[in-house]
C-alpha positions, 0 to 999 in steps of 0.5 A, spaced: 447 306 041 446 301 047 438 301 047 439 297 054 442 304 057 436 308 054 430 304 056 433 303 063 434 310 064 427 312 062 424 306 066 428 309 072 424 316 071 417 312 070 418 309 077 420 316 080 414 319 078 409 319 084 403 320 079 402 319 072 396 322 069 395 324 061 400 330 061 406 326 065 405 320 060 406 325 054 412 328 058 415 321 058 413 319 051 417 326 049 423 325 053 423 318 051 424 320 044 429 325 045 433 321 049 433 315 044 435 321 038 440 323 043 443 316 044 443 315 037 446 321 035 452 321 040 453 314 041 451 313 048 454 307 052 453 308 059 447 311 064 453 316 067 453 319 060 445 320 060 446 323 067 451 328 065 447 330 059 439 330 062 441 329 069 439 324 074 432 321 074 430 325 080 433 331 077 428 330 071 422 329 075 424 334 080 424 339 074 418 337 071 414 338 077 417 345 079 415 347 072 408 345 074 403 349 078 403 347 085 395 346 085 396 341 079 401 337 083 397 337 090 391 335 086 394 330 082 397 327 089 390 328 093 387 324 087 392 318 087 391 318 095 383 317 094 384 312 088 389 308 093 384 308 099 378 306 095 382 300 092 385 298 098 377 298 101 375 294 095 380 289 096 379 288 103 372 287 102 373 282 097 378 278 102 373 279 107 367 276 103 371 270 100 374 268 107 367 268 110 364 264 104 370 259 105 368 259 112 361 257 111 363 252 105 367 249 110 362 249 116 357 246 110 362 240 109 363 238 116 355 238 117 355 234 110 361 229 113 357 228 120 351 226 116 354 221 112 356 217 118 349 217 121 346 214 115 346 207 115 344 202 109 339 196 111 340 191 106 333 187 105 334 180 102 
């Protein structure tokens, strides 16, 4: 059995899933075990053989979501969209805050540099 073929096939399936909740991870794990057993028993050496037996990764994901109810899929995609939007907002705020902080530090550095040149030392002998 060529483990590389099996792992690559599962990796392709994971990449195509739009969302990965608990049920999706469980499905991928079960599918992974099934594909591993199949590859071992049938001595599979290429992805084309897996495509013939299980279908292309797109077909596998499509079959999974066609077996699910439409509200479940829509809800998962909607939640994923909200999480991505919130994450983008947080990262944008963090970037703006960091940029503002750096600007203030640079201005403070420039002020300190100008003050150092103004200060003169008087040597008393």
